[in-house]
N, C-alpha and C positions, 0 to 999 in steps of 0.2 A: 361696566355696563353687562347685562346679561347676554349671553351671545344666541343667536337668532337661532330658533328652533328647526332643524333642516327638515323634518318632516311636514311642518306648517308650509313651508315655502313649496316641497313637492305637492302638497293637496291643492296648494293653489294652481299651480301649473297643471295638474292634472284636471281641474274644473274648467280650466278656460281653454285648454287645446283639443279640439276633435271630439268634445264631448256632446252628448245628445241627450235631451231631455226626458226621452221614453226608455234609454239604456242605462240599466243601474251598473256600476261597474263592481267588477269581481276578481276576487284574487284567484291567482294560477292554482288548480287543485291537483296537478301532477307532481310527479316527482320518481325517485328511483323507487321501484318495488321492494317492498319489505326493509326500508330504511327512514329510519325518523332522525331528520337532522337538525341537531340543538345546538342553538348558540349561546355560550355563557360568556360572561365578562370576565370570569376568572376560573381556570381549571383547578380541581385539586392537584397538588403535585410537590413532593411524592405522593403516590399511590398510598396512603396511610390513614386509615379512617381516626385515628388519634389526633390528627392535624386540621381534620374537618370543622370549621368554625363558621364561613359564611354560608349564605343560601346558597349559592352556586356550589361550593364545596360540598356540602351535605348533600344536593341533588346528585353527584357522581357518586359520592361514598355509599348512599342508600341503592343505587344501582348496582354497584359492585361487590359490596359487602353484606354479609346477613346478620342483622339485630337479633339478639335474644327474645325481645320481644318487639310488636308493632303498635300502632296505635291508627284507630279508624279514621280516615281522614275529614269525614262529616261528623263524627261524634268526639273524636278524641279517647274513644273507650279501648281498652288494652285489647290486643289480639296476639294469638302465638306467633311465634319466630321460631329460632332455634329451640327455643323453650316451650313446652307444649302445656305445662300447668304450674301455678304457684301457689302459695298459701302462707301466712304471716305466723309466727309465734303468738303467745297469747297477750303480749305488750307491744307487738307489732313492730318489734326493734329489728327482729328477724326474720327474713324469709327463706322458704326452701322452694328451689325450682327443679322440675324434672325437665332435663335438656341434652338435645345432642352436642358434642363438643363441649361438655361442662368445664374440663380441666382449660380448654382453649379460653373461654369467656371468663373463667376464675382469674387468668393470667391478663388478659386484656383489661379487665376491670382494675387490678392493681396497677399496670402501665400508664392507664388513661389517668389514674388518681381519682376514679369516681365513687369506688367503693372497697372495704375489705371483704375478700370472697375466700371460699374454699370451695374442693369439689371432690367427690369420692363416686366413681363409676359416673352414672347419669345424675347424681344428685349434685346440685349447686346451692350453696349457702350463702347468702349475702347479708352483712349486718348494715342494714339502713332502713330507716323508716319510709324512704322513698325508693325503695329497691327496685319495684316493678317498672316505675318510669324511668329510672336510671337507665335499666336493659332496653329501652327504647332508643336512647342516643346511639346517634352514627358513632360517636368515640366506643360503644360498647361492642362494636362489632369486630371477632377476632379478624385478623387480616389473613390468616391462611385458610380460614374456611371459604368455601365455595360461596358464592354470593346468588342474587337472581340473576344477573346476568353475568357470561362468561367474557372474560377481557380477550379482545382479538389483537389488537396492538394499542399502545401507548406511547405519548411524547407530552412535554409541558404545553402544546399549543392543540394535540388533538387525541382523543381515547374513543376508541370504536369497541364495542362488546355487543354479545349476540345471545339470544334467547329463543328457544323454539321457532327458528327462521327468523326473527325479526331483531334488526341490527339497530343500535343507537350510535348515531355518530354524533359525538360532543367536540364542540370546536370552540378554541376561544378567540372571540371576534367584539371587537370594542362595539359598542350599543349604536352608534350611529351607522356603521357600516353593516350591522346584523340588520337593522332596520331596512336599509335599502335592498339588500340581500333576500329577505322576507317579501318584500313587495314585489321583487322579481320572481318570487316562486322558487329561489334556490335554497331556502331555509325552511323549516316545519315550525321552529320555535324559534322566538328571539325576544331579548328585553326591551322594553318601550326606554328609549333615550331619557337623560335628566332634561326635563322642561318640555317635553313631548306629550305627556299624556293628555294633556287638554285637546291638543292638535288631532292624535290620533283617533280621540272618542267623538271628533266632529268630522272625521275624514269617511266620506262614504264609502270609501274601498276596504279600508283598515276596520273601522269601528265593530262590524260582526267578528274579528279576529281579535279583539282586547277582551283580555282577561285580567281583573283587577282583583287583589285579594289584599286586605289589610292583614298584616303578621303580627304574630306576637314579638316584638321586635320595638325596640327603642333607640334612636338616636340621642347619645349623651355626651358629657364631659367627664371624663375621669381626671379626679385629682389625685398627685403621685403622692406616697405616703409623707415624703419629707419636702413637697414644694410648697409654695406660698398659700395655695388654696387651702391646703392641709394646716399650715403654721397660721394663719390668720382667719379666723372663722369669719368675722364681720366681711371682710373682703369677699369670702366665698359666698356668703349670703347675699352681697351684692351682685355679685354673678348670677347668682341662680334668680332672685329677684327680677334683675334687668335684662335676662335673656330675652333677645328678639323672636320669640316663640311663633308671634302672628305672621312676621314676614318669611323667617324659615317654612311655616306650613302652607303659606301660598306660593312658594317657590320651588320648594323640594317635593314635598309629597302632592303639589298641587290641589291643597283642599280637598283630598281625598283620604288623610289621616289626619286626626286632631293633635293637637299640642299635648306634650306631655308634663304633667306636674309631679309625676310620682311613677313606682314601677309596678304598678298594682292595676290600675285601670285608666282610661282616659276619663280626663276631670268631667264633672259636671258644670252645667254654666253658672252654679254657684260659685264653686271654685276659680273658674276662670274669671268672674267678676272680682274676687278677692286676689286674684294676682296679678290683675292690673292695677289695682288700688295700691299695691305690695311695691309694684314697680315703681309709679310715681314718689311714693315716698323713698325709696332706694335713692332713684336719681336725686332727689335733695340732698342725701347724705354722703353721695361719693366724695365732695371736697374734703369732708372731714375724715375719711379713711387714710389708712396708712399707705404712702405712695409706692406700690409695689408695681413692678413690671412682670407680667407674668408670661413664661416662657411656654408657648405650646407646640406640639410636634405637629406638623405637616401631615395630614394622612397621606398614604400611598395612593389610597382609592381616589380618582377623579372626583367622584359625586360626593363623597364624604368631605374632600378638601373643598369644594365650592361651598358645601353648607357651613361647613368651620369659617370660610373665610367672610360670610355674611354675617355670623355672630360676631366674630371679632372685630369688624368693621363697625358695628353697631356699639360694642362696648367702647371703643374706642373714641366714637361721637358723643358719648356722654362722661368722658373723663377716664374711663379705665384704661389699664396700661397692657392689655394682651399684646403679645406678637409670636409670629411663628420664628421659631430659633433653630439653628443647629446644634447636636451636642445633648446635654441631658436635658430632658422637656420636664416644667413642673405639673402639666395637664396634656391630656391628649382626648382627642376626640374620636369616638368608634360608634360602631353599631352593635348591639346587643342584642343577638338573638336566642329566644329561648331554647333550651335544648330538648324540652318535651312540652307537650300541649298541656298545663295547667297553669293556672292563674299564677300560682308563687313561683313559676319557673325563674322568672325574670331575677326577681330577688336572690334567687340561690344562684343563678349564675354569676350576680354582681360580687358575690365573695364577700362581702363587708366593705368593699371600697367604698370611698366617698367620690358620689357622682352628681350630676347635674341633669336631670333628664331636660330634654328638648322636644322631640316631638316621636310619635308613633311611625311606623314604617308601613307603608304599602307599596307592593310588588305588580309592577305592570308587565304582561307578557302579551306576545301575539302569538295566536296559536292557529295552525292551518285549518282549513276545513276539511283536508284530508285525513286528520286526526281524529279518533273516536276514544270516549273512554278519559281523555285527559282531565285531570282535577287537582287541583293544589291543595294543600292543606294549611294551616295558618303557621305552620313552619316554613312553607315555601316548597315543601316536599312533594314529588310527584311520584306515585307508583307506576312506573313505566311498565312493569308488568301486566297492567291493565288497559294498557295503552294499544289501539290497532289503527290500521289503515283502512279508510274508504276507498273501495274500488269504482 
């Protein structure tokens, strides 16, 4: 059974104890001067931009490391970073950039496996038709080059950085505890716990603080190259057609993000209707499929583990044989986050893997009224250099 949403319980207690109809509840707006306290479910550790993959890891990497190029959080347009100008060859397969630290950027592009690159003086040459957007990725940031914020101290559970007198205090806190600390005025930014998004949106205290952003990211099943879902295409199609996307959509993104039928764009109503019909046909054919028990890896992220558990339970109910297993898995459940804000970025990130998309992703954040200039882009990135504190 779904666990009880802790924020919903707190909201009911707050509404019934000592409230007054004419008094609107308000969040604490104070805090330590010149410090932004940010709770994340996961911190980037070790501090290596090439290891930044999740939304939280990328948030830390972009604060600490400088990328060659950046993107506008509203439009996705390219903006200068370490590189100030760029131009393509006639066939647009080779790009030339004018950059600070060109040698370090070229080395990082090779180390991260992003592209072939060479540097001479301040001239960087990259061989890839997607070079400008590849250079916006957190993984393209050379780790030895100073970033937007100067690192003061770091550990696996806390990272503190500073810029122009403003400190960022990143803390690894589980979402439920973070939401409680936010309510008490002890945090300036916190994730909304799984299952609490609708409760937060109805809570008169927290509703003004909630920020919801649909990300360019998809929760999906990845089939291992030699696993059962790859070896038996008919079985894989049955898993795809019968994935309980509606139940997942209701319980994980809480109807704030649509189901995913592909890695290109949210499905249209016509596609959704076709998927429902395909699911009915697939269920009638399950008994005729090869009897295969598919071994799934259990996700380490608790939210993804919950979502994967929903899917596996639904598949078992209709006669398919998935289960969580130790050892070598045949499939895994993961969140694929686009590395740059372009419609084709997710397909590029999949690297030709066999995948079953399940749902698009929404990010829910609680943001203190003392912060100004806080804005999240569709990759979940926040430019903390533009964030200030109200007095």
